[in-house]
A tleap script that builds the chain and sets N, CA, C and O, in Angstrom:
source leaprc.protein.ff14SB
mol = sequence {
  NMET LEU SER GLU ALA TRP ASP LEU ALA LEU
  ALA ALA ALA ALA ARG THR CYS TRP THR VAL
  ALA PRO PRO GLY CYS PHE THR GLU MET ALA
  GLU LEU THR ALA HIE ALA ALA LEU LEU ALA
  SER GLY ALA ARG GLU ALA CYS ILE GLN GLY
  TYR ALA GLU ALA PRO ARG GLU GLY THR ARG
  SER ARG PRO LEU ARG GLY SER SER PRO ARG
  CPRO
}
set mol.1.N position { -8.895 -119.064 6.627 }
set mol.1.CA position { -7.645 -119.493 7.210 }
set mol.1.C position { -6.454 -118.860 6.491 }
set mol.1.O position { -5.547 -118.334 7.135 }
set mol.2.N position { -6.456 -118.910 5.163 }
set mol.2.CA position { -5.344 -118.321 4.414 }
set mol.2.C position { -5.286 -116.818 4.617 }
set mol.2.O position { -4.201 -116.248 4.734 }
set mol.3.N position { -6.432 -116.176 4.660 }
set mol.3.CA position { -6.483 -114.740 4.853 }
set mol.3.C position { -5.899 -114.361 6.215 }
set mol.3.O position { -5.163 -113.381 6.324 }
set mol.4.N position { -6.223 -115.128 7.241 }
set mol.4.CA position { -5.685 -114.868 8.574 }
set mol.4.C position { -4.174 -115.046 8.605 }
set mol.4.O position { -3.464 -114.250 9.219 }
set mol.5.N position { -3.685 -116.084 7.947 }
set mol.5.CA position { -2.238 -116.325 7.890 }
set mol.5.C position { -1.542 -115.172 7.174 }
set mol.5.O position { -0.479 -114.719 7.598 }
set mol.6.N position { -2.153 -114.699 6.081 }
set mol.6.CA position { -1.588 -113.574 5.336 }
set mol.6.C position { -1.505 -112.344 6.229 }
set mol.6.O position { -0.467 -111.685 6.285 }
set mol.7.N position { -2.596 -112.033 6.928 }
set mol.7.CA position { -2.631 -110.853 7.797 }
set mol.7.C position { -1.588 -110.938 8.901 }
set mol.7.O position { -0.931 -109.944 9.208 }
set mol.8.N position { -1.427 -112.112 9.503 }
set mol.8.CA position { -0.430 -112.285 10.556 }
set mol.8.C position { 0.988 -112.098 10.019 }
set mol.8.O position { 1.823 -111.464 10.664 }
set mol.9.N position { 1.253 -112.647 8.847 }
set mol.9.CA position { 2.583 -112.507 8.252 }
set mol.9.C position { 2.869 -111.048 7.897 }
set mol.9.O position { 3.979 -110.560 8.112 }
set mol.10.N position { 1.881 -110.360 7.359 }
set mol.10.CA position { 2.050 -108.959 7.002 }
set mol.10.C position { 2.288 -108.101 8.240 }
set mol.10.O position { 3.151 -107.223 8.235 }
set mol.11.N position { 1.529 -108.354 9.294 }
set mol.11.CA position { 1.715 -107.602 10.539 }
set mol.11.C position { 3.099 -107.852 11.126 }
set mol.11.O position { 3.737 -106.923 11.621 }
set mol.12.N position { 3.568 -109.089 11.077 }
set mol.12.CA position { 4.897 -109.411 11.589 }
set mol.12.C position { 5.978 -108.700 10.776 }
set mol.12.O position { 6.955 -108.200 11.332 }
set mol.13.N position { 5.796 -108.661 9.466 }
set mol.13.CA position { 6.773 -107.969 8.613 }
set mol.13.C position { 6.786 -106.475 8.914 }
set mol.13.O position { 7.855 -105.867 8.986 }
set mol.14.N position { 5.614 -105.881 9.089 }
set mol.14.CA position { 5.543 -104.452 9.404 }
set mol.14.C position { 6.210 -104.156 10.746 }
set mol.14.O position { 6.955 -103.183 10.867 }
set mol.15.N position { 5.948 -104.987 11.748 }
set mol.15.CA position { 6.579 -104.788 13.060 }
set mol.15.C position { 8.093 -104.872 12.948 }
set mol.15.O position { 8.805 -104.083 13.571 }
set mol.16.N position { 8.589 -105.814 12.166 }
set mol.16.CA position { 10.029 -105.961 11.994 }
set mol.16.C position { 10.625 -104.714 11.335 }
set mol.16.O position { 11.671 -104.220 11.757 }
set mol.17.N position { 9.953 -104.213 10.304 }
set mol.17.CA position { 10.440 -103.001 9.632 }
set mol.17.C position { 10.491 -101.826 10.596 }
set mol.17.O position { 11.471 -101.081 10.621 }
set mol.18.N position { 9.439 -101.657 11.390 }
set mol.18.CA position { 9.399 -100.543 12.336 }
set mol.18.C position { 10.465 -100.703 13.419 }
set mol.18.O position { 10.988 -99.709 13.922 }
set mol.19.N position { 10.792 -101.939 13.780 }
set mol.19.CA position { 11.792 -102.191 14.815 }
set mol.19.C position { 13.192 -101.783 14.365 }
set mol.19.O position { 13.979 -101.271 15.162 }
set mol.20.N position { 13.499 -102.007 13.103 }
set mol.20.CA position { 14.857 -101.727 12.621 }
set mol.20.C position { 15.004 -100.360 11.956 }
set mol.20.O position { 16.117 -99.955 11.621 }
set mol.21.N position { 13.908 -99.654 11.763 }
set mol.21.CA position { 13.974 -98.332 11.119 }
set mol.21.C position { 14.647 -97.324 12.048 }
set mol.21.O position { 14.396 -97.317 13.253 }
set mol.22.N position { 15.496 -96.479 11.485 }
set mol.22.CA position { 16.123 -95.434 12.302 }
set mol.22.C position { 15.060 -94.489 12.879 }
set mol.22.O position { 14.059 -94.218 12.215 }
set mol.23.N position { 15.258 -93.990 14.088 }
set mol.23.CA position { 14.272 -93.132 14.733 }
set mol.23.C position { 13.878 -91.897 13.914 }
set mol.23.O position { 12.740 -91.438 14.014 }
set mol.24.N position { 14.775 -91.364 13.125 }
set mol.24.CA position { 14.494 -90.167 12.350 }
set mol.24.C position { 13.671 -90.418 11.092 }
set mol.24.O position { 13.395 -89.479 10.345 }
set mol.25.N position { 13.281 -91.640 10.846 }
set mol.25.CA position { 12.567 -91.989 9.603 }
set mol.25.C position { 11.080 -92.251 9.827 }
set mol.25.O position { 10.454 -92.966 9.044 }
set mol.26.N position { 10.507 -91.677 10.894 }
set mol.26.CA position { 9.115 -91.963 11.202 }
set mol.26.C position { 8.180 -91.605 10.048 }
set mol.26.O position { 7.329 -92.408 9.666 }
set mol.27.N position { 8.335 -90.408 9.496 }
set mol.27.CA position { 7.430 -89.972 8.426 }
set mol.27.C position { 7.540 -90.886 7.212 }
set mol.27.O position { 6.527 -91.287 6.638 }
set mol.28.N position { 8.753 -91.212 6.826 }
set mol.28.CA position { 8.947 -92.105 5.674 }
set mol.28.C position { 8.370 -93.491 5.952 }
set mol.28.O position { 7.738 -94.086 5.079 }
set mol.29.N position { 8.580 -94.005 7.152 }
set mol.29.CA position { 8.040 -95.322 7.501 }
set mol.29.C position { 6.517 -95.302 7.515 }
set mol.29.O position { 5.883 -96.263 7.079 }
set mol.30.N position { 5.924 -94.221 8.010 }
set mol.30.CA position { 4.463 -94.114 8.018 }
set mol.30.C position { 3.922 -94.116 6.591 }
set mol.30.O position { 2.910 -94.758 6.312 }
set mol.31.N position { 4.590 -93.404 5.691 }
set mol.31.CA position { 4.177 -93.382 4.282 }
set mol.31.C position { 4.329 -94.753 3.647 }
set mol.31.O position { 3.444 -95.207 2.922 }
set mol.32.N position { 5.438 -95.410 3.916 }
set mol.32.CA position { 5.668 -96.750 3.369 }
set mol.32.C position { 4.658 -97.757 3.920 }
set mol.32.O position { 4.193 -98.631 3.188 }
set mol.33.N position { 4.322 -97.640 5.189 }
set mol.33.CA position { 3.339 -98.540 5.795 }
set mol.33.C position { 1.970 -98.337 5.157 }
set mol.33.O position { 1.263 -99.305 4.874 }
set mol.34.N position { 1.597 -97.082 4.931 }
set mol.34.CA position { 0.310 -96.793 4.282 }
set mol.34.C position { 0.288 -97.350 2.860 }
set mol.34.O position { -0.715 -97.918 2.428 }
set mol.35.N position { 1.381 -97.189 2.144 }
set mol.35.CA position { 1.471 -97.707 0.777 }
set mol.35.C position { 1.391 -99.241 0.782 }
set mol.35.O position { 0.702 -99.834 -0.047 }
set mol.36.N position { 2.094 -99.866 1.713 }
set mol.36.CA position { 2.063 -101.332 1.811 }
set mol.36.C position { 0.649 -101.820 2.120 }
set mol.36.O position { 0.226 -102.856 1.607 }
set mol.37.N position { -0.078 -101.087 2.947 }
set mol.37.CA position { -1.449 -101.483 3.277 }
set mol.37.C position { -2.334 -101.451 2.038 }
set mol.37.O position { -3.190 -102.318 1.864 }
set mol.38.N position { -2.135 -100.460 1.179 }
set mol.38.CA position { -2.913 -100.385 -0.061 }
set mol.38.C position { -2.610 -101.570 -0.972 }
set mol.38.O position { -3.515 -102.145 -1.577 }
set mol.39.N position { -1.350 -101.925 -1.065 }
set mol.39.CA position { -0.946 -103.043 -1.922 }
set mol.39.C position { -1.330 -104.398 -1.327 }
set mol.39.O position { -1.570 -105.356 -2.061 }
set mol.40.N position { -1.387 -104.473 -0.011 }
set mol.40.CA position { -1.605 -105.751 0.668 }
set mol.40.C position { -2.943 -106.390 0.327 }
set mol.40.O position { -3.026 -107.608 0.175 }
set mol.41.N position { -3.974 -105.591 0.206 }
set mol.41.CA position { -5.294 -106.152 -0.075 }
set mol.41.C position { -5.306 -106.897 -1.406 }
set mol.41.O position { -5.774 -108.033 -1.479 }
set mol.42.N position { -4.799 -106.268 -2.443 }
set mol.42.CA position { -4.747 -106.915 -3.751 }
set mol.42.C position { -3.828 -108.122 -3.763 }
set mol.42.O position { -4.119 -109.129 -4.407 }
set mol.43.N position { -2.721 -108.016 -3.050 }
set mol.43.CA position { -1.779 -109.130 -2.994 }
set mol.43.C position { -2.389 -110.312 -2.255 }
set mol.43.O position { -2.186 -111.460 -2.650 }
set mol.44.N position { -3.141 -110.045 -1.178 }
set mol.44.CA position { -3.781 -111.118 -0.421 }
set mol.44.C position { -4.762 -111.869 -1.309 }
set mol.44.O position { -4.762 -113.099 -1.351 }
set mol.45.N position { -5.598 -111.116 -2.019 }
set mol.45.CA position { -6.585 -111.752 -2.887 }
set mol.45.C position { -5.912 -112.578 -3.983 }
set mol.45.O position { -6.358 -113.684 -4.291 }
set mol.46.N position { -4.841 -112.044 -4.571 }
set mol.46.CA position { -4.116 -112.779 -5.615 }
set mol.46.C position { -3.496 -114.054 -5.051 }
set mol.46.O position { -3.505 -115.095 -5.709 }
set mol.47.N position { -2.962 -113.975 -3.845 }
set mol.47.CA position { -2.352 -115.146 -3.210 }
set mol.47.C position { -3.395 -116.226 -2.956 }
set mol.47.O position { -3.172 -117.399 -3.256 }
set mol.48.N position { -4.532 -115.823 -2.403 }
set mol.48.CA position { -5.590 -116.789 -2.101 }
set mol.48.C position { -6.150 -117.387 -3.390 }
set mol.48.O position { -6.394 -118.591 -3.463 }
set mol.49.N position { -6.352 -116.548 -4.402 }
set mol.49.CA position { -6.866 -117.055 -5.671 }
set mol.49.C position { -5.870 -118.023 -6.306 }
set mol.49.O position { -6.266 -119.061 -6.837 }
set mol.50.N position { -4.586 -117.688 -6.254 }
set mol.50.CA position { -3.554 -118.584 -6.781 }
set mol.50.C position { -3.560 -119.920 -6.068 }
set mol.50.O position { -3.406 -120.966 -6.699 }
set mol.51.N position { -3.736 -119.892 -4.760 }
set mol.51.CA position { -3.812 -121.135 -3.985 }
set mol.51.C position { -5.025 -121.954 -4.414 }
set mol.51.O position { -4.936 -123.172 -4.575 }
set mol.52.N position { -6.151 -121.283 -4.598 }
set mol.52.CA position { -7.375 -121.985 -4.988 }
set mol.52.C position { -7.255 -122.600 -6.371 }
set mol.52.O position { -7.827 -123.657 -6.637 }
set mol.53.N position { -6.515 -121.945 -7.247 }
set mol.53.CA position { -6.397 -122.423 -8.626 }
set mol.53.C position { -5.236 -123.383 -8.835 }
set mol.53.O position { -5.099 -123.959 -9.915 }
set mol.54.N position { -4.408 -123.562 -7.830 }
set mol.54.CA position { -3.238 -124.437 -7.975 }
set mol.54.C position { -3.695 -125.879 -8.188 }
set mol.54.O position { -4.635 -126.341 -7.541 }
set mol.55.N position { -3.031 -126.579 -9.089 }
set mol.55.CA position { -3.395 -127.976 -9.315 }
set mol.55.C position { -3.149 -128.815 -8.057 }
set mol.55.O position { -2.142 -128.641 -7.372 }
set mol.56.N position { -4.050 -129.694 -7.775 }
set mol.56.CA position { -3.928 -130.616 -6.655 }
set mol.56.C position { -3.983 -132.037 -7.213 }
set mol.56.O position { -4.741 -132.317 -8.142 }
set mol.57.N position { -3.202 -132.902 -6.660 }
set mol.57.CA position { -3.184 -134.289 -7.106 }
set mol.57.C position { -4.568 -134.903 -6.899 }
set mol.57.O position { -5.087 -134.920 -5.783 }
set mol.58.N position { -5.154 -135.403 -7.975 }
set mol.58.CA position { -6.435 -136.076 -7.899 }
set mol.58.C position { -7.640 -135.163 -7.833 }
set mol.58.O position { -8.757 -135.648 -7.653 }
set mol.59.N position { -7.457 -133.848 -7.974 }
set mol.59.CA position { -8.593 -132.926 -7.922 }
set mol.59.C position { -8.468 -131.904 -9.044 }
set mol.59.O position { -7.442 -131.815 -9.719 }
set mol.60.N position { -9.529 -131.140 -9.224 }
set mol.60.CA position { -9.514 -130.058 -10.203 }
set mol.60.C position { -9.571 -128.735 -9.451 }
set mol.60.O position { -10.215 -128.641 -8.406 }
set mol.61.N position { -8.895 -127.705 -9.981 }
set mol.61.CA position { -8.946 -126.408 -9.329 }
set mol.61.C position { -10.299 -125.775 -9.585 }
set mol.61.O position { -10.979 -126.105 -10.557 }
set mol.62.N position { -10.686 -124.859 -8.701 }
set mol.62.CA position { -11.981 -124.202 -8.826 }
set mol.62.C position { -11.844 -122.751 -8.379 }
set mol.62.O position { -11.006 -122.448 -7.531 }
set mol.63.N position { -12.654 -121.846 -8.936 }
set mol.63.CA position { -12.591 -120.454 -8.483 }
set mol.63.C position { -13.188 -120.332 -7.072 }
set mol.63.O position { -14.039 -121.129 -6.675 }
set mol.64.N position { -12.732 -119.335 -6.335 }
set mol.64.CA position { -13.282 -119.096 -5.008 }
set mol.64.C position { -14.694 -118.544 -5.123 }
set mol.64.O position { -15.028 -117.878 -6.104 }
set mol.65.N position { -15.510 -118.815 -4.138 }
set mol.65.CA position { -16.850 -118.245 -4.103 }
set mol.65.C position { -16.742 -116.735 -4.001 }
set mol.65.O position { -15.930 -116.209 -3.240 }
set mol.66.N position { -17.574 -116.040 -4.779 }
set mol.66.CA position { -17.612 -114.593 -4.704 }
set mol.66.C position { -16.505 -113.882 -5.444 }
set mol.66.O position { -16.481 -112.652 -5.473 }
set mol.67.N position { -15.587 -114.617 -6.044 }
set mol.67.CA position { -14.508 -113.952 -6.770 }
set mol.67.C position { -14.935 -113.713 -8.208 }
set mol.67.O position { -15.655 -114.513 -8.806 }
set mol.68.N position { -14.479 -112.611 -8.740 }
set mol.68.CA position { -14.797 -112.315 -10.123 }
set mol.68.C position { -13.739 -112.913 -11.025 }
set mol.68.O position { -12.590 -113.061 -10.608 }
set mol.69.N position { -14.094 -113.260 -12.249 }
set mol.69.CA position { -13.107 -113.840 -13.168 }
set mol.69.C position { -12.028 -112.822 -13.495 }
set mol.69.O position { -12.291 -111.625 -13.609 }
set mol.70.N position { -10.822 -113.316 -13.641 }
set mol.70.CA position { -9.701 -112.440 -13.993 }
set mol.70.C position { -9.603 -112.313 -15.490 }
set mol.70.O position { -9.885 -113.269 -16.212 }
set mol.71.N position { -9.200 -111.127 -15.983 }
set mol.71.CA position { -9.075 -110.927 -17.446 }
set mol.71.C position { -7.991 -111.764 -18.053 }
set mol.71.O position { -7.769 -111.704 -19.263 }
savepdb mol mol.pdb
quit
């Protein structure tokens, strides 16, 4: 669920950027979009892991299944 929400928000942000970008900036926008896609995967995982580890009233935080421990 969190991963889907992240993907939807990222896609909406990318669409907004492309909508307001000047027409002559296609190459720069394509490069920026590719760079953002590379960063997005790591950011998504960090966001989800942070959510999983956040303290909850009356519960203990736990690592996500399949995630490796962070240094």
